[in-house]
C-alpha positions, 0 to 999 in steps of 0.5 A: 499500500505505501508503494501505491501510494508512491507511485500515484503520487508520481514517486519513483518505486524501490529498485527492489520492485519488479517491473511487473509488480509496478504494473500490477499495483498501478493496475489495482490501485485506485488513484487518489482523490483530489481531496486526498492528494489536498491534504497529502500535498498541502504544506502550508495554510492557506490565507483567507481571501476576503471577499473583493470591494468589487462584488459589494459595489456591483451588488449594490449599483445593481440594487440601487439601479433596480430600486430607482427602476421601481420607484420611477415605475410605481410613482408613475402609476400612482401619479396616474391615476392621481392625475385622473382622480384630480380630473374626474375622469375616475372616481376616487378609488384607493385600490389603484394605490395598491398596485405602485406600492406592491410592486416594489418588493415583487420585483426587486425581491430576486436580488441575491444581495445581502442589503436588497431587503433594504432598498426594496423597503426604500420605494414604500419607505419614501411613500411614507414620507409623501403620505407623513407630509401631505397627511401633516399638511406640510404640503399639499398634493390634492390628486393624493388626497383624492385617491387614497382616502375615503372622505378626501381629509388629508388627516386620513393619510396618517391612517389606512395608507401609512398603515399599508406603506408600514407593513410593506416595509416591516414585510421587506425587512423582517420577512424578506424572501426567506420565509412565505409568511410575508409573500402571503401576508402582503399578496392578502393586503396588496391583491385579496384587501385591494380587490375586495374594495373596488368589487365590494363597491361595485356589486356589492348589493348582497350584504354580510348577515353580521356586518352591513358594511361589508358585502359578500361579492367583495369577502369572495373577491378577497378570498380568491384574489388573495388566494390566487396572489399568493400562490403565485408569489409563492411560484414565482419564488420558487421557480426563482429558487429562493424557497422550496414548498411541497404545492398539495401540502402548500395550497392547502395551508394558503387557502386556510390563511385566505380564510382567516384573513378574509373572516377577519377582514369582513368582521365589523370592526373597521372603526377600531381597528384598520383593514391594513393592520387587522388583516397582514396581522391576522394573515402572519399569525395564520402562516406562521402557524401552518408553515411553522416559521 
């Protein structure tokens, strides 16, 4: 065995070893693996190599560029509906403000850098600042007030709309893409509750017995769209390789979370607890319970 190791490592066999013996050893003794060679041949310790500063700078530039594009797109989308509302081309509708905020986390969450979550949170943070400034009447934006409030009062910006962007910031920083909890919570608030509002206004003649301010059409729409957007987001990040899920198991649990969030939204608690707090909170707690993280 000692001779075979020497032969495999390239050393000359002793003179006592015959030519036939050498051939036998070469035929029947496996060549040591690269790992084996590494442990035998390396005699000096390897130096610790820190990640290049170029890697960090490239990641920052990429995330900053993505953030700038999403900020521009989100602001343009919201501004379009602000102007349409100001000109009375469309009626005041809070739903249209949802996609502009939600797009930040959908398109930046696929970055691979460790700081991407903070870049993603910048988009709703900018809108958070905008809401506070206009809500405190430090500036006046009639289109913003009309498009995202129900009664057209600036102080309303410091309630539901502000809670909305705060939840977006929280989910981006805390849950990021490591957990389905944040994705489902955002989907139920943005997709489910958002569509429930517009469908309830348009087709909400049949009211829920225990809450005459909510409609059956709105609740059914919230459950359906919240479920579909949740599954869509989870599938999106599964394809990207960020999470792995058993889909039959996942679909059942997403449906349960959607049901709980829809039920909470339908309760007559709007006067005391805003939907933009109760819906994502119920979604988070239920998702943590059923997914286990």
